[in-house]
Structure formats: C-alpha cells, structure tokens
LODO-787835 format. One record per residue: x, y, z of N, C-alpha, C in turn; residue in three letters. Coordinates in steps of 0.001 Angstrom, whole numbers, plus 500000, padded with zeros to 6 digits. Example, Ala and Ser with C-alpha at 12.3 -4.5 7.8 and 13.67 -1.06 7.14 Angstrom:
<nodes>
513190494310507800512300495500507800513200496700507800ALA 512850497750507080513670498940507140512900500030507870SER 
</nodes>
This chain:
<nodes>
391047785971286915390145787248286715389904787220285362MET 388582787750285162388182787680283783387961789066283174SER 387669789175282092387657790427280996386950791349281787LEU 385533791000282287384830791848282886385349792606284016SER 386337792333284729386954792618285921388027793993285421ALA 388580793867284230389659794873283938389228796361284009LEU 387999796844283772387742798399283852387852798582285462PRO 387295797810286295387360798031287836388685798098288199GLY 389694797100287818390922797143288138391805798452287790LEU 391634798874286595392134799901286010391682801327286802ILE 390362801266286925389815802387287832390405802582289136ILE 390578801540290022391050801396291308392569801740291229THR 393235801205290026394637801631290299394794803292289846ARG 394246803627289204394213805131288720393744806135290081LEU 392844805501290800392291806157291969393484806263293184ARG 394113804962292987395307804865294247396598805592293597ASP 396737805599292572398370806044291977398197807455291455GLN 397089808020290866397166809257290295396406810491291257VAL 397308810979292088396408811788293120395819813102292400ALA 396353813408291180395825814563290443394372814437290149GLY 393999813209290131392427812798289893391560813053291207PHE 392142813035292144391295812997293312390208812187293619SER 390455811015293196389526809989293176388191810172292015ASP 388624811137291272387371811502289932387788810472288965ARG 387926809185289081388044808325287981386794807372287984VAL 386185807382286715384947806499286466384866805715285104ALA 383831805187284731383537804469283529382945805028282626GLY 382494804307281485381927804626280256380626805548280395THR 379650805119281388378382805913281560378727807248281926ALA 379675807618282797380032808685283683380619809653282459ALA 381396808886281554381969809957280451380905810509279553GLU 380171809466278958379025809992278269378217811140278886ALA 378119811026280023377143812070280939378150813410280894LYS 379234813270281253380263814478281220380502815013279974ALA 380499814234278873380767814781277643379658815802277063SER 378483815644277608377372816370277354377202817613278136GLU 378181817908279199378123818903279948379386819801279713GLN 379155821193280131380348822007280094380928822122281492THR 380091821870282539380566822077283928380324820702284595GLU 381572820234284934381804819188286024382869819179286534PHE 383198818400287666384354818782288440385675818028287627THR 386678818916287567387787818687286693389191818551287716LEU 390072817957287369390304817116286381389300815768286706PRO 389197815053285405388742813881285754389088812796284600HIS 389007811397284730389580810289283968388224809416283921ALA 388493808862282519387159807821282222387906806650281565PHE 387585805429282126388198804333281475387215803757280656VAL 387565803617279246386654803295278221387120802001277589MET 386245801072277065386761800082276328387385800354274924PRO 388142799537274576388811799506273128388645798027272500GLY 389363797995271554389283796655270747389794795505271441GLY 389298794455271019389856793009271565390353792327269966ILE 391517791930270075391974790833268761392990789881269156GLU 392786788961268457393716787698268738395164788253268480PRO 396110787688269410397608787910268896397928786874267761ALA 398941787361267252399552786490265872399738785010266198GLU 400294784703267378400717783515267731399662782715268726THR 399667781405268667398704780471269361399574780268270594MET 398788780159271900399460779511272787399416778004272774ILE 398358777318272495398228775980272097396939775703271026SER 397013774571270834395632774242269702394310774528270794ALA 394229774636271941393284774976272795392918776262273197LEU 394118777096273041393955778378273573394823779384272874ASP 394437780804272954394862781809272209394944783063273075GLN 396018783740272831396062784931273858395387786101272755GLU 394439787005273643393812788082273190394169789271273644MET 394495790226272635394853791682272896393807792395273350ILE 393712792890274583392677793663274935393232795351275090VAL 392351796221274317392805797602274326391787798217275207ARG 392287799288275968391250800333276563391997801758276481PHE 390850802524276756391408804032276710391199804606278048ARG 391970805660278235391684806590279410391550807985278923VAL 390245808261278815390048809836278552390347810589279850MET 390913811732279548391303812553280658390784813999280321ILE 390028814720281147389597815894280901390049816772282067ALA 390396817993281425391132819026282454390272820411281933VAL 390687821360283062390039822524282867390847823454281693SER 389871824056280956390528824920279972390202826449279833ASN 389711826721281196389160827975281340390177829012282021ALA 391248828659282435392023829528283428392826830536282535SER 393012830144281306393807831329280603393277831352279135ASP 393113832483278448392543832526277101393330831659276140GLU 394708831520276251395325830692275135395366829279275363ARG 394944828917276491394749827539276801396162826740277032GLY 396988827582277401398314826803277786398245826294279266GLN 397612826652280094397495825903281292396806824625281374ALA 395929824646280410395061823408280171395938822346279451GLY 396734822751278655397569821727277857398660821303278813THR 399120822269279703400068821757280670399548820666281658ALA 398331821126282232397534820033283165397323818880282566ALA 396803818656281204396661817582280416398026816708280335LEU 399182817434279898400419816690279948400935816175281306TYR 400634816772282297401049816340283636400212814975284096GLY 398853815089283763398059813890284117398325812718283082LEU 398789812965282012399151811975280979400518811377281530VAL 401313812113281848402457811612282193402091810494283805ALA 401524811128284501401180810423285806400340809126285328SER 399464809251284571398454807992284005399482806953283430THR 400461807556282532401355806499282092402175805686283135ILE 402801806545283955403552805882285071402756804848285931GLN 401448805345286154400665804249286933400300803206286397ALA 400046803031285014399638801966284390400727801048283617LEU 401700801698282942402675800815282212403355799986282993VAL 403297798667282586404196797530283452403226796923284422ALA 402380797600284876401337797194285968400778795915285257HIS 400573794807286231400011793606285897398881793408286468GLU 397621793693285970396463793305286912396305791780286770PRO 395574791417287955395657789988288213394746789211286634SER 395515788238286405394939787521285195395342788198283928GLY 395920789172283785396383789986282457397817790080282449PHE 398602790443281299399956790483281074400264791972281528THR 401320792348281744401702793641281943401013794705281012PRO 400685795858281350399912797004280486400965797630279717ILE 400755798007278487401761798615277610400836799897277196LEU 401659801010277063401014802398276299401034802185274704SER 400054802549274298400105802729272749399922804273272325GLU 399968805128273554400274806762273235399041807539273406GLY 399227808623273145398300809728273292397727810088271852LEU 396491810050271894396044810462270353396347811929270064GLU 396624812128268699397227813535268469395967814510268159ASP 394776814072268230393770814962268047393019815114269537THR 392788816396269919392165816570271191390928817496270994PHE 389954817034271747388594817712271647388713818705272884ASP 388294819956272634388239821137273482387190821936273324SER 387003822659274277386149824005274308386617824807275172ASN 386065826102275488386525826964276385386576826450277860ARG 385911825649278106385701824995279413386707823748279834HIS 386726822801278877387046821387279008388280821058277873VAL 389259820604278092390329819955277236390217818610277387LEU 389943817738276550389967816280276492391327815624275805TRP 391994814541276413392844813782275719392537812349275853GLY 393013811471275031392534810011274981393949809333275005SER 394231808664276102395571807580275999394780806088275642LEU 395645805685274898395456803934274735396619803289275212THR 395825802038275861396623800960276474396309799706276002PHE 397224798736276175396892797429275896397481796446277013ARG 396695795287277090397143794200277953396600792916277206THR 396897791747277743396340790586277176395954789588278115SER 395013788579277555394455787627278518394372786381277472ILE 394443785317278205394095783991277334392649783840277052LEU 392171783598275875390612783215275525389984782533276306ALA 390694781569277014389973780679277905389624781436279210SER 390264782544279460389974783278280627389107784412280678ASP 388621784829279362387716785758279003386442785700280073LEU 
</nodes>
C-alpha cells in the first residue's frame, strides 16, 4: 500500500469503528468547507495530513523508515448549553472512541498507529467545538 492510500484507510476505519460519527468522516477539502460555516451536521471528523520525517535509524543502505503523521479533527456541537460542558463531554467521548479505533490498528503497508495526543488548544464558538488528535505510523521510503 502506498502513502496516498493512508487517508482513505483511516477514514474507512473511523467510519466502521466510531458509531458516534454516523459515517460523517471526511478529508481535507470537507474540513476547509466546514470550518468556514457555523452550521453543518455534527459531530464530524476530518482526516488531515501531518508531517513526514525520516526515522533515526536506517533499515538498510537502500531503504529508510519514514514516520508519517496525520491529524483527526473532531467537531462537536457547542450549542446545547451556555457553559459548553456538554460540548466538552461530547468531544472527550469521541476522542476516546477515536483513540480506541486507531491505536494499534495496522493499516496495510504501515506499522501500527500510535497516538501523539490531543492538542491542548481548542477552537470553538457558540456553535462548534473543535479538537485535534495527532497520530503517527510509518512506512518504508521505498513504499511511498
């Protein structure tokens, strides 16, 4: 499997494993459109590219392991209560489900996925609370 297949593999995994998203998992273009709106179907997840960097050790003189990062942006409703407590609870519930669905999952051609955590800054408004999880996996440079 090549690097270009990873977003589709992650989207499929989240659609299959996280019932809370109700099949509302998409990629980068959908996130860009949603972030410009205040009203879209929630909750929603968006799989976004992250960085790619070489691992510290070489596999051989002809190949190298490449660490591939990606983000899962989660959007939940922040409108159900004035104080935003329900939005935070909903976000944390979907964060837990997303981590459980992805950590140790081994997409074809990649190493098992590891979590790098939830960013400690959240973007929100009266309608939507956003959270960003970062994950990593790796692939051989020859398989990119």
